[in-house]
C-alpha positions as a Markdown table, in Angstrom:
| # | Residue | x | y | z |
|---|---|---|---|---|
| 1 | Met | 0.0 | 0.0 | 0.1 |
| 2 | Lys | 2.8 | 2.4 | 0.8 |
| 3 | Phe | 4.5 | 1.6 | -2.6 |
| 4 | Val | 1.3 | 2.4 | -4.4 |
| 5 | Lys | 0.8 | 5.6 | -2.4 |
| 6 | Lys | 4.4 | 6.6 | -3.0 |
| 7 | Tyr | 4.4 | 6.1 | -6.7 |
| 8 | Phe | 0.9 | 6.7 | -7.6 |
| 9 | Leu | 1.5 | 10.0 | -9.2 |
| 10 | His | 4.5 | 8.7 | -11.0 |
| 11 | Ala | 2.6 | 5.9 | -12.7 |
| 12 | Ser | -0.2 | 8.4 | -13.5 |
| 13 | Ile | 2.3 | 10.7 | -15.1 |
| 14 | Phe | 3.6 | 8.0 | -17.2 |
| 15 | Val | 0.4 | 6.8 | -18.4 |
| 16 | Phe | -1.1 | 10.2 | -19.4 |
| 17 | Ser | 2.2 | 11.2 | -21.0 |
| 18 | Phe | 2.0 | 7.9 | -23.1 |
| 19 | Leu | -1.6 | 8.4 | -24.1 |
| 20 | Ile | -1.2 | 12.1 | -25.0 |
| 21 | Leu | 2.1 | 11.9 | -26.8 |
| 22 | Thr | 1.5 | 8.7 | -28.8 |
| 23 | Lys | 0.4 | 10.0 | -32.2 |
| 24 | Phe | -0.8 | 7.7 | -35.0 |
| 25 | Tyr | 0.2 | 10.0 | -37.7 |
| 26 | Phe | 2.4 | 9.5 | -40.8 |
| 27 | Asp | 4.4 | 12.7 | -40.8 |
| 28 | Pro | 5.0 | 14.2 | -44.2 |
| 29 | Asp | 8.9 | 13.9 | -43.7 |
| 30 | Leu | 8.7 | 10.3 | -42.5 |
| 31 | Gly | 8.7 | 8.9 | -46.0 |
| 32 | Leu | 11.9 | 10.7 | -46.8 |
| 33 | His | 13.6 | 9.4 | -43.8 |
| 34 | Leu | 12.5 | 5.8 | -44.5 |
| 35 | Ala | 13.9 | 6.0 | -48.0 |
| 36 | Tyr | 17.3 | 7.2 | -46.7 |
| 37 | Gly | 17.3 | 4.5 | -44.0 |
| 38 | Asn | 16.3 | 1.8 | -46.4 |
| 39 | Trp | 19.2 | 2.8 | -48.7 |
| 40 | Phe | 21.7 | 2.3 | -45.8 |
| 41 | Leu | 20.1 | -1.0 | -44.9 |
| 42 | Asp | 20.0 | -2.4 | -48.3 |
| 43 | Lys | 23.3 | -1.1 | -49.7 |
| 44 | Gly | 25.4 | -0.4 | -46.6 |
| 45 | Glu | 26.4 | 3.1 | -47.6 |
| 46 | Val | 25.6 | 6.6 | -46.5 |
| 47 | Leu | 23.5 | 8.3 | -49.1 |
| 48 | Arg | 25.1 | 11.7 | -49.9 |
| 49 | Lys | 24.0 | 12.9 | -53.3 |
| 50 | Asp | 20.3 | 13.2 | -53.7 |
| 51 | Pro | 18.7 | 10.5 | -56.2 |
| 52 | Phe | 15.0 | 11.3 | -55.5 |
| 53 | Thr | 14.4 | 14.9 | -57.0 |
| 54 | Trp | 14.8 | 16.2 | -60.5 |
| 55 | Thr | 15.0 | 19.8 | -59.7 |
| 56 | Val | 18.2 | 19.6 | -57.5 |
| 57 | Ala | 19.3 | 16.0 | -58.5 |
| 58 | Gly | 22.7 | 15.2 | -57.0 |
| 59 | Tyr | 22.5 | 17.9 | -54.3 |
| 60 | Val | 24.6 | 16.8 | -51.2 |
| 61 | Trp | 22.2 | 16.7 | -48.3 |
| 62 | Val | 24.2 | 17.4 | -45.1 |
| 63 | His | 21.9 | 16.4 | -42.2 |
| 64 | Ser | 21.7 | 15.2 | -38.6 |
| 65 | Tyr | 19.3 | 12.3 | -39.0 |
| 66 | Phe | 21.6 | 9.5 | -39.9 |
| 67 | Leu | 20.9 | 7.3 | -36.9 |
| 68 | Tyr | 17.2 | 8.2 | -36.7 |
| 69 | Gln | 16.7 | 7.2 | -40.3 |
| 70 | Ile | 18.3 | 3.8 | -39.8 |
| 71 | Ile | 16.4 | 3.2 | -36.6 |
| 72 | Val | 13.0 | 4.1 | -38.1 |
| 73 | Ala | 13.6 | 2.2 | -41.3 |
| 74 | Tyr | 14.6 | -1.0 | -39.5 |
| 75 | Leu | 11.7 | -0.8 | -37.2 |
| 76 | Phe | 9.2 | -0.2 | -39.9 |
| 77 | Arg | 10.6 | -3.1 | -41.9 |
| 78 | His | 10.5 | -5.6 | -39.1 |
| 79 | Phe | 7.6 | -4.4 | -36.8 |
| 80 | Gly | 5.4 | -2.2 | -38.7 |
| 81 | Phe | 3.7 | 1.2 | -38.4 |
| 82 | Thr | 1.6 | 0.6 | -35.1 |
| 83 | Phe | 4.6 | -0.8 | -33.2 |
| 84 | Val | 6.8 | 2.1 | -34.1 |
| 85 | Val | 4.2 | 4.6 | -33.1 |
| 86 | Ile | 3.6 | 3.1 | -29.7 |
| 87 | Leu | 7.4 | 2.7 | -29.1 |
| 88 | Phe | 7.8 | 6.4 | -29.8 |
| 89 | Gly | 5.0 | 7.1 | -27.4 |
| 90 | Leu | 6.7 | 5.1 | -24.8 |
| 91 | Ile | 10.0 | 7.0 | -25.4 |
| 92 | Ser | 8.2 | 10.3 | -24.9 |
| 93 | Ala | 6.6 | 9.1 | -21.7 |
| 94 | Leu | 10.0 | 7.9 | -20.6 |
| 95 | Ala | 11.5 | 11.2 | -21.1 |
| 96 | Val | 8.9 | 12.6 | -18.8 |
| 97 | Leu | 9.3 | 10.0 | -16.1 |
| 98 | Ile | 13.1 | 10.4 | -16.2 |
| 99 | Met | 12.7 | 13.9 | -14.7 |
| 100 | Met | 10.5 | 13.0 | -11.9 |
| 101 | Pro | 11.9 | 13.2 | -8.3 |
| 102 | Lys | 10.9 | 10.6 | -5.6 |
| 103 | Arg | 8.4 | 13.0 | -4.3 |
| 104 | Ile | 5.9 | 14.8 | -6.5 |
| 105 | Thr | 3.3 | 17.3 | -5.2 |
| 106 | Trp | -0.2 | 17.7 | -6.6 |
| 107 | Pro | 0.5 | 21.3 | -8.1 |
| 108 | Ala | 3.6 | 19.9 | -9.8 |
| 109 | Tyr | 1.5 | 16.9 | -11.0 |
| 110 | Ala | -0.9 | 19.5 | -12.7 |
| 111 | Ala | 1.8 | 21.5 | -14.1 |
| 112 | Thr | 3.4 | 18.5 | -15.5 |
| 113 | Phe | 0.2 | 17.9 | -17.5 |
| 114 | Ile | 0.4 | 21.3 | -18.9 |
| 115 | Gly | 4.2 | 20.6 | -19.8 |
| 116 | Val | 3.2 | 17.5 | -21.6 |
| 117 | Arg | 0.3 | 19.0 | -23.5 |
| 118 | Ile | 2.8 | 21.8 | -24.6 |
| 119 | Thr | 5.2 | 19.4 | -26.2 |
| 120 | Ile | 2.6 | 17.4 | -28.3 |
| 121 | Gly | 3.6 | 19.1 | -31.5 |
| 122 | Gly | 7.1 | 17.5 | -31.5 |
| 123 | Thr | 5.9 | 14.0 | -30.8 |
| 124 | Gly | 4.9 | 11.1 | -33.0 |
| 125 | Ile | 7.3 | 9.3 | -35.2 |
| 126 | Arg | 9.5 | 12.3 | -35.5 |
| 127 | Pro | 13.2 | 13.0 | -34.6 |
| 128 | His | 12.1 | 15.5 | -32.1 |
| 129 | Val | 11.2 | 12.8 | -29.7 |
| 130 | Phe | 14.8 | 12.1 | -29.1 |
| 131 | Asp | 15.4 | 15.9 | -28.5 |
| 132 | Phe | 12.8 | 15.6 | -25.7 |
| 133 | Leu | 14.4 | 12.5 | -24.3 |
| 134 | Leu | 18.0 | 13.5 | -24.6 |
| 135 | Phe | 17.3 | 17.0 | -23.3 |
| 136 | Ser | 15.6 | 15.6 | -20.3 |
| 137 | Leu | 18.6 | 13.4 | -19.5 |
| 138 | Leu | 20.7 | 16.5 | -19.9 |
| 139 | Leu | 18.8 | 18.4 | -17.4 |
| 140 | Val | 19.1 | 15.6 | -14.8 |
| 141 | Phe | 22.8 | 15.3 | -15.5 |
| 142 | Leu | 23.3 | 19.1 | -15.0 |
| 143 | Lys | 21.2 | 19.3 | -11.9 |
| 144 | Arg | 23.4 | 16.4 | -10.4 |
| 145 | Arg | 26.5 | 18.3 | -11.4 |
| 146 | Leu | 27.9 | 15.3 | -13.4 |
| 147 | Phe | 30.0 | 17.8 | -15.5 |
| 148 | Glu | 32.3 | 17.9 | -12.5 |
| 149 | Lys | 33.0 | 14.1 | -12.5 |
| 150 | Thr | 35.9 | 12.7 | -14.4 |
| 151 | Tyr | 34.2 | 9.3 | -14.8 |
| 152 | Phe | 31.3 | 11.0 | -16.6 |
| 153 | Leu | 33.5 | 12.2 | -19.5 |
| 154 | Pro | 32.8 | 9.3 | -21.8 |
| 155 | Val | 29.1 | 9.8 | -21.3 |
| 156 | Trp | 29.2 | 13.3 | -22.7 |
| 157 | Leu | 30.9 | 12.1 | -25.6 |
| 158 | Leu | 28.3 | 9.3 | -26.2 |
| 159 | Leu | 25.4 | 11.4 | -25.5 |
| 160 | Phe | 26.3 | 14.1 | -28.1 |
| 161 | Ser | 27.5 | 11.7 | -30.7 |
| 162 | Ala | 24.1 | 9.9 | -30.5 |
| 163 | Trp | 22.2 | 13.3 | -30.4 |
| 164 | Val | 24.0 | 14.7 | -33.5 |
| 165 | Asn | 22.9 | 11.7 | -35.6 |
| 166 | Leu | 19.3 | 11.9 | -34.4 |
| 167 | His | 18.2 | 15.4 | -34.9 |
| 168 | Gly | 19.5 | 19.0 | -35.2 |
| 169 | Gly | 18.2 | 19.8 | -31.8 |
| 170 | Tyr | 21.7 | 18.6 | -30.5 |
| 171 | Leu | 22.8 | 22.1 | -31.2 |
| 172 | Ile | 20.4 | 23.6 | -28.5 |
| 173 | Gly | 21.4 | 20.8 | -26.2 |
| 174 | Phe | 25.1 | 21.5 | -26.6 |
| 175 | Leu | 24.7 | 25.4 | -26.2 |
| 176 | Val | 22.6 | 24.8 | -23.0 |
| 177 | Phe | 25.1 | 22.5 | -21.7 |
| 178 | Val | 28.0 | 24.9 | -22.3 |
| 179 | Cys | 26.1 | 27.9 | -21.0 |
| 180 | Tyr | 25.0 | 26.1 | -17.9 |
| 181 | Val | 28.4 | 25.0 | -17.0 |
| 182 | Ile | 29.8 | 28.5 | -17.6 |
| 183 | Leu | 27.1 | 30.2 | -15.5 |
| 184 | Asp | 27.5 | 27.7 | -12.9 |
| 185 | Ser | 31.3 | 28.3 | -12.7 |
| 186 | Leu | 30.8 | 32.1 | -12.5 |
| 187 | Lys | 28.4 | 31.7 | -9.7 |
| 188 | Lys | 30.7 | 29.5 | -7.7 |
| 189 | Arg | 33.5 | 31.9 | -8.4 |
| 190 | Met | 31.6 | 34.9 | -7.1 |
| 191 | Asp | 30.7 | 32.7 | -3.9 |
| 192 | Gly | 34.3 | 32.1 | -3.3 |
| 193 | Glu | 34.1 | 28.4 | -4.0 |
| 194 | Lys | 36.6 | 26.3 | -5.8 |
| 195 | Ile | 36.2 | 25.7 | -9.5 |
| 196 | Met | 37.1 | 22.4 | -11.1 |
| 197 | Leu | 38.3 | 24.0 | -14.3 |
| 198 | Ala | 40.3 | 21.1 | -15.9 |
| 199 | Ile | 37.4 | 18.6 | -15.5 |
| 200 | Ile | 34.8 | 21.3 | -16.7 |
| 201 | Val | 36.9 | 22.2 | -19.8 |
| 202 | Phe | 37.3 | 18.3 | -20.5 |
| 203 | Ser | 33.6 | 17.9 | -20.2 |
| 204 | Ile | 32.8 | 20.6 | -22.8 |
| 205 | Ala | 35.5 | 19.2 | -25.0 |
| 206 | Ala | 34.0 | 15.8 | -24.8 |
| 207 | Ala | 30.7 | 17.0 | -25.7 |
| 208 | Trp | 31.8 | 19.0 | -28.6 |
| 209 | Ala | 33.9 | 16.0 | -29.9 |
| 210 | Gly | 30.6 | 14.0 | -29.8 |
| 211 | Thr | 28.9 | 16.5 | -32.2 |
| 212 | Leu | 31.7 | 15.7 | -34.8 |
| 213 | Ile | 31.0 | 12.0 | -34.9 |
| 214 | Thr | 28.7 | 12.1 | -37.9 |
| 215 | Pro | 29.1 | 10.9 | -41.5 |
| 216 | Phe | 29.5 | 14.6 | -42.4 |
| 217 | Gly | 31.8 | 15.8 | -39.6 |
| 218 | Phe | 32.6 | 19.5 | -39.8 |
| 219 | Asn | 30.4 | 20.0 | -42.9 |
| 220 | Leu | 27.3 | 19.5 | -40.7 |
| 221 | Gly | 27.5 | 23.1 | -39.6 |
| 222 | His | 27.4 | 24.2 | -43.2 |
| 223 | Ala | 23.9 | 23.0 | -43.5 |
| 224 | Leu | 22.7 | 25.9 | -41.4 |
| 225 | Gly | 23.9 | 28.2 | -44.4 |
| 226 | Asp | 20.9 | 26.9 | -46.4 |
| 227 | Tyr | 18.5 | 28.8 | -44.1 |
| 228 | Lys | 19.2 | 32.3 | -45.3 |
| 229 | Asn | 15.8 | 33.5 | -46.6 |
| 230 | Leu | 13.1 | 34.6 | -44.2 |
| 231 | Asp | 10.4 | 33.0 | -46.4 |
| 232 | Val | 11.7 | 29.5 | -45.4 |
| 233 | Phe | 10.9 | 30.3 | -41.8 |
| 234 | Leu | 7.6 | 32.0 | -42.6 |
| 235 | Tyr | 6.3 | 29.2 | -44.8 |
| 236 | Ile | 7.2 | 26.1 | -42.7 |
| 237 | Gln | 4.8 | 25.6 | -39.9 |
| 238 | Glu | 7.3 | 24.6 | -37.2 |
| 239 | Phe | 9.5 | 27.6 | -38.0 |
| 240 | Gln | 6.7 | 30.0 | -37.2 |
| 241 | Pro | 6.3 | 31.6 | -33.7 |
| 242 | Leu | 4.3 | 29.5 | -31.3 |
| 243 | Ile | 1.9 | 32.6 | -30.6 |
| 244 | Phe | 0.2 | 31.7 | -33.8 |
| 245 | Phe | -1.1 | 28.2 | -32.7 |
| 246 | Phe | -4.1 | 27.9 | -30.5 |
| 247 | Pro | -4.5 | 26.4 | -27.8 |
| 248 | Leu | -0.7 | 25.8 | -27.4 |
| 249 | Asn | 0.0 | 29.5 | -27.2 |
| 250 | Leu | -2.5 | 29.6 | -24.3 |
| 251 | Leu | -0.9 | 26.8 | -22.4 |
| 252 | Phe | 2.5 | 28.3 | -23.1 |
| 253 | Ala | 1.5 | 31.6 | -21.6 |
| 254 | Val | 0.2 | 29.7 | -18.4 |
| 255 | Ser | 3.5 | 27.9 | -18.2 |
| 256 | Gly | 5.3 | 31.2 | -18.3 |
| 257 | Ile | 3.1 | 32.7 | -15.4 |
| 258 | Ile | 4.0 | 29.6 | -13.4 |
| 259 | Phe | 7.5 | 30.0 | -14.2 |
| 260 | Ile | 7.6 | 33.6 | -13.0 |
| 261 | Tyr | 5.9 | 32.4 | -9.8 |
| 262 | Leu | 8.6 | 29.8 | -9.3 |
| 263 | Val | 11.4 | 32.4 | -9.8 |
| 264 | Gln | 9.8 | 34.9 | -7.3 |
| 265 | Lys | 8.4 | 32.6 | -4.6 |
| 266 | Thr | 10.7 | 29.7 | -4.5 |
| 267 | Asp | 14.3 | 28.6 | -4.4 |
| 268 | Leu | 14.5 | 28.4 | -8.2 |
| 269 | Gly | 15.2 | 32.2 | -8.1 |
| 270 | Lys | 18.4 | 31.4 | -6.1 |
| 271 | Asp | 19.7 | 28.9 | -8.7 |
| 272 | Phe | 21.1 | 31.4 | -11.1 |
| 273 | Pro | 22.3 | 29.0 | -13.9 |
| 274 | Leu | 19.0 | 27.0 | -13.9 |
| 275 | Met | 16.9 | 30.2 | -13.7 |
| 276 | Ser | 18.9 | 32.0 | -16.5 |
| 277 | Leu | 18.4 | 28.8 | -18.6 |
| 278 | Gly | 14.7 | 29.1 | -18.2 |
| 279 | Leu | 14.6 | 32.7 | -19.3 |
| 280 | Val | 16.4 | 31.8 | -22.6 |
| 281 | Leu | 14.3 | 28.7 | -23.3 |
| 282 | Phe | 11.1 | 30.5 | -22.7 |
| 283 | Ala | 12.0 | 33.1 | -25.3 |
| 284 | Leu | 12.9 | 30.6 | -28.1 |
| 285 | Pro | 9.4 | 29.5 | -28.9 |
| 286 | Phe | 8.5 | 33.1 | -29.6 |
| 287 | Leu | 10.9 | 32.9 | -32.6 |
| 288 | Val | 10.5 | 29.2 | -33.6 |
| 289 | Ser | 7.6 | 27.0 | -32.4 |
| 290 | Phe | 9.4 | 23.6 | -32.6 |
| 291 | Leu | 11.9 | 24.8 | -29.9 |
| 292 | Val | 9.0 | 24.5 | -27.5 |
| 293 | Thr | 10.0 | 20.9 | -26.9 |
| 294 | Phe | 13.0 | 22.2 | -24.9 |
| 295 | Trp | 10.8 | 24.7 | -22.9 |
| 296 | Ala | 8.3 | 21.9 | -22.0 |
| 297 | Ala | 11.1 | 19.6 | -20.8 |
| 298 | Tyr | 12.6 | 22.3 | -18.8 |
| 299 | Phe | 9.2 | 23.5 | -17.4 |
| 300 | Ile | 8.3 | 20.0 | -16.2 |
| 301 | Phe | 11.8 | 19.6 | -14.7 |
| 302 | Val | 11.6 | 22.7 | -12.5 |
| 303 | Cys | 7.9 | 22.4 | -11.6 |
| 304 | Val | 8.5 | 19.0 | -10.1 |
| 305 | Arg | 11.3 | 20.2 | -8.0 |
| 306 | Tyr | 10.1 | 23.5 | -7.0 |
| 307 | Leu | 6.3 | 23.9 | -7.4 |
| 308 | Glu | 4.8 | 23.4 | -4.0 |
| 309 | Phe | 2.1 | 25.5 | -2.2 |
| 310 | Asn | 2.5 | 26.0 | 1.6 |
| 311 | Phe | -0.4 | 24.0 | 2.8 |
| 312 | Arg | -0.6 | 20.6 | 4.5 |
| 313 | Ile | -3.7 | 18.5 | 4.7 |
| 314 | Arg | -3.8 | 15.0 | 6.0 |
| 315 | Trp | -6.2 | 13.0 | 3.8 |
| 316 | Ser | -7.7 | 9.6 | 4.8 |
| 317 | Phe | -8.2 | 7.1 | 2.2 |
| 318 | Leu | -12.0 | 7.8 | 1.8 |
| 319 | Gln | -11.1 | 11.5 | 1.4 |
| 320 | Met | -8.7 | 10.7 | -1.3 |
| 321 | Val | -11.4 | 8.5 | -3.3 |
| 322 | Pro | -12.9 | 11.5 | -5.1 |
| 323 | Ile | -9.4 | 12.7 | -6.3 |
| 324 | Ile | -8.4 | 9.3 | -7.4 |
| 325 | Met | -11.6 | 8.9 | -9.2 |
| 326 | Ala | -11.2 | 12.3 | -11.0 |
| 327 | Val | -7.6 | 11.4 | -12.1 |
| 328 | Phe | -8.9 | 8.1 | -13.3 |
| 329 | Ala | -11.6 | 9.7 | -15.4 |
| 330 | Val | -9.0 | 12.1 | -17.0 |
| 331 | His | -7.1 | 9.0 | -17.9 |
| 332 | Leu | -10.1 | 7.3 | -19.3 |
| 333 | Met | -10.7 | 10.4 | -21.6 |
| 334 | Phe | -7.1 | 10.2 | -22.9 |
| 335 | Leu | -7.5 | 6.4 | -23.3 |
| 336 | Asp | -10.7 | 6.9 | -25.4 |
| 337 | Tyr | -8.7 | 9.3 | -27.7 |
| 338 | Phe | -5.9 | 6.9 | -27.9 |
| 339 | Leu | -8.1 | 4.0 | -28.9 |
| 340 | Ser | -10.0 | 5.9 | -31.4 |
| 341 | Ser | -6.9 | 6.9 | -33.4 |
| 342 | Thr | -6.3 | 5.5 | -36.8 |
| 343 | Trp | -4.0 | 2.5 | -36.0 |
| 344 | Ser | -3.7 | 1.3 | -39.6 |
| 345 | Leu | -1.0 | 2.7 | -41.9 |
| 346 | Asn | -3.1 | 2.1 | -44.9 |
| 347 | Glu | -6.0 | 4.1 | -43.4 |
| 348 | Glu | -3.6 | 6.9 | -42.4 |
| 349 | Ile | -2.3 | 7.0 | -46.0 |
| 350 | Lys | -5.7 | 6.8 | -47.3 |
| 351 | Ile | -6.8 | 9.9 | -45.4 |
| 352 | Asn | -3.6 | 12.0 | -45.9 |
| 353 | Tyr | -1.8 | 10.9 | -49.2 |
| 354 | Pro | -3.0 | 10.6 | -52.7 |
| 355 | Glu | -1.8 | 7.0 | -53.4 |
| 356 | Asn | -4.3 | 6.5 | -56.3 |
| 357 | Ala | -3.3 | 9.7 | -57.9 |
| 358 | Ile | 0.3 | 8.8 | -57.7 |
| 359 | Ser | -0.3 | 5.3 | -58.9 |
| 360 | Phe | -2.1 | 6.8 | -61.9 |
| 361 | Ile | 0.8 | 9.0 | -62.7 |
| 362 | Ser | 3.3 | 6.0 | -62.4 |
| 363 | Lys | 1.1 | 3.7 | -64.6 |
| 364 | Asn | 0.7 | 6.3 | -67.3 |
| 365 | Gly | 4.2 | 7.6 | -67.5 |
| 366 | Leu | 3.5 | 11.0 | -66.3 |
| 367 | Gly | 6.2 | 11.3 | -63.7 |
| 368 | Ala | 8.7 | 13.3 | -65.8 |
| 369 | Gly | 8.8 | 16.9 | -64.9 |
| 370 | Leu | 6.4 | 16.5 | -61.9 |
| 371 | Phe | 5.4 | 19.5 | -59.8 |
| 372 | Asn | 4.0 | 18.0 | -56.5 |
| 373 | Asp | 2.6 | 19.4 | -53.2 |
| 374 | Leu | 5.3 | 19.9 | -50.6 |
| 375 | Ala | 3.6 | 17.7 | -48.1 |
| 376 | Trp | 3.6 | 14.6 | -50.4 |
| 377 | Gly | 7.1 | 14.7 | -51.6 |
| 378 | Gly | 8.4 | 12.5 | -48.8 |
| 379 | Tyr | 5.7 | 9.9 | -49.4 |
| 380 | Ile | 6.3 | 9.6 | -53.1 |
| 381 | Ile | 10.0 | 9.1 | -52.5 |
| 382 | Trp | 9.4 | 6.3 | -50.2 |
| 383 | Lys | 6.6 | 4.5 | -51.9 |
| 384 | His | 7.2 | 5.5 | -55.6 |
| 385 | Pro | 11.0 | 6.0 | -56.0 |
| 386 | Glu | 10.5 | 5.7 | -59.7 |
| 387 | Ile | 9.0 | 9.2 | -59.7 |
| 388 | Lys | 11.4 | 12.1 | -59.2 |
| 389 | Val | 9.7 | 14.8 | -57.2 |
| 390 | Phe | 9.9 | 18.6 | -57.5 |
| 391 | Ile | 10.2 | 19.1 | -53.8 |
| 392 | Asp | 10.0 | 17.3 | -50.5 |
| 393 | Gly | 10.5 | 18.4 | -46.8 |
| 394 | Arg | 14.1 | 19.3 | -47.1 |
| 395 | Asp | 13.1 | 23.0 | -47.1 |
| 396 | Gly | 16.4 | 24.7 | -46.9 |
| 397 | Trp | 18.1 | 23.5 | -50.1 |
| 398 | Arg | 19.9 | 26.1 | -52.4 |
| 399 | Met | 20.3 | 25.6 | -56.0 |
| 400 | Lys | 23.5 | 26.4 | -58.0 |
| 401 | Ser | 21.9 | 29.8 | -58.8 |
| 402 | Gly | 21.8 | 30.5 | -55.1 |
| 403 | Lys | 18.1 | 30.7 | -55.0 |
| 404 | Ser | 16.3 | 28.8 | -52.3 |
| 405 | His | 14.5 | 25.7 | -53.5 |
| 406 | Leu | 11.6 | 26.4 | -51.2 |
| 407 | Ser | 11.5 | 30.0 | -52.4 |
| 408 | Glu | 11.0 | 28.8 | -56.0 |
| 409 | Tyr | 8.2 | 26.5 | -55.0 |
| 410 | Ile | 6.5 | 29.3 | -53.0 |
| 411 | Leu | 6.7 | 31.5 | -56.0 |
| 412 | Leu | 5.3 | 29.1 | -58.5 |
| 413 | Ser | 2.6 | 28.1 | -56.0 |
| 414 | Ser | 1.6 | 31.7 | -55.7 |
| 415 | Gly | 1.3 | 32.4 | -59.5 |
| 416 | His | 4.9 | 33.2 | -60.9 |
| 417 | Cys | 4.0 | 31.3 | -64.1 |
| 418 | Asp | 7.4 | 31.9 | -65.7 |
| 419 | Leu | 9.0 | 29.2 | -63.4 |
| 420 | Leu | 6.9 | 26.5 | -65.3 |
| 421 | Lys | 9.0 | 27.2 | -68.3 |
| 422 | Thr | 12.3 | 27.6 | -66.4 |
| 423 | Tyr | 11.8 | 24.1 | -64.9 |
| 424 | Asp | 10.0 | 22.7 | -67.9 |
| 425 | Val | 7.1 | 21.4 | -65.6 |
| 426 | Arg | 5.0 | 18.8 | -67.6 |
| 427 | Thr | 2.7 | 17.2 | -64.8 |
| 428 | Ala | 1.2 | 18.8 | -61.6 |
| 429 | Leu | 0.1 | 16.6 | -58.6 |
| 430 | Val | -1.9 | 19.1 | -56.4 |
| 431 | Lys | -4.6 | 19.0 | -53.9 |
| 432 | Ser | -8.1 | 18.7 | -55.3 |
| 433 | Ser | -8.9 | 22.3 | -54.0 |
| 434 | Phe | -5.8 | 23.8 | -55.7 |
| 435 | Lys | -6.3 | 26.9 | -57.7 |
| 436 | Asn | -3.6 | 28.7 | -59.6 |
| 437 | Asn | -4.0 | 30.8 | -62.7 |
| 438 | Cys | -0.6 | 29.2 | -64.1 |
| 439 | Phe | -2.5 | 26.0 | -64.6 |
| 440 | Thr | -5.8 | 27.3 | -66.0 |
| 441 | Asn | -5.3 | 25.8 | -69.4 |
| 442 | Trp | -3.8 | 22.5 | -68.2 |
| 443 | Lys | -5.9 | 19.3 | -68.8 |
| 444 | Glu | -7.1 | 17.5 | -65.7 |
| 445 | Val | -6.6 | 13.9 | -66.4 |
| 446 | Tyr | -7.4 | 12.5 | -62.8 |
| 447 | Thr | -9.3 | 13.6 | -59.8 |
| 448 | Asp | -10.4 | 12.4 | -56.5 |
| 449 | Ser | -11.3 | 13.8 | -53.1 |
| 450 | Leu | -7.6 | 14.5 | -52.2 |
| 451 | Ala | -5.8 | 15.3 | -55.4 |
| 452 | Lys | -5.8 | 16.0 | -59.0 |
| 453 | Val | -3.4 | 15.5 | -61.8 |
| 454 | Leu | -2.9 | 18.2 | -64.3 |
| 455 | Val | -0.9 | 17.7 | -67.6 |
| 456 | Arg | 0.6 | 20.4 | -69.7 |
| 457 | Pro | -1.4 | 21.0 | -72.9 |
| 458 | Tyr | 1.5 | 21.4 | -75.2 |
């Protein structure tokens, strides 16, 4: 009975985190990652020059997904969509559980729910899940001051060598690590305490060395140069400010208010490195929404350690029954949502991807010079590699002319018809509701509820 009482909230947090963060959704970029992972599994080589597009064929894609692509491709091949979805949900829930201390207060429990709900945009079968997991681990390691332990040096190397091959969020993790260590050292210096400078320097060096263990090495940093045009950030949803997305913006605001309370009323305000870290992480989603994953992890981490109101009530078991029933009811609500999700990959594809239209293009030899919807490029690459796409989710690419690949797609989609001749577009695979003056005279050769296929009349 004592064990159940002691870990009831822990178990509850794990369960509702799993039910909320498990998303039966085939992300538009997943097909691309599966294609790259399958290439490595089948041929044993790192795919560098792109073979899937016809507009920037041969482009060397420098990325931080190498390990992630192999993992998801292997799991999809051997276990299937449903298994992978549930596994990623468990990883997300584990990331939350990792941050839990032995004792959790009810206010912290409620705040954890808010943090979990905030991070939902970065979950599902997405590399952001590993950002959430590894950043949670990083926060625990920093709080335990393991950067001052010599025996932990190999762990920093392994942590960041794995992270750099899972998602680009490793850069945020590394910067947080370095900033926290530096701020902590400055605070100790101001307090007149001894600084273990050599071990700290070696810890940072080990973490930095880990970020270089990728198939692309130093070239990985060059990929950031592809994101120079503002239109790239404004067009891609996850690069837009979080304030545009309801109700996440409301929950984000609530989390900010709770953070201010923690800084002013609890010992968090005395922890200068951790408090400073929170100020920066809270500001990031105002610029780019996908960075809210890092704020959510931080918010959960500090709430379960510092959020506690000054009242003590001794509850008997009978008095606890209504609270337990309320918690149970909330779990049932999330369980109902979970069970009502689309578990079948075929059904998910049928709802979101124009398989019939793509098959029509393939069977009728209409794949040459294809202009496709951005959201469908990754799926085509995975399921129909015989068709070369105009564009996919790799949005930051730059062509030899120096122009952004995505910029050209946006211009063409918004009516700059001269680009049809520039690229010699012959076929268009677009949404059934798509309207564009550039395609007014094109012949519609296929249509269904999701998509239509247009063919150039000359």
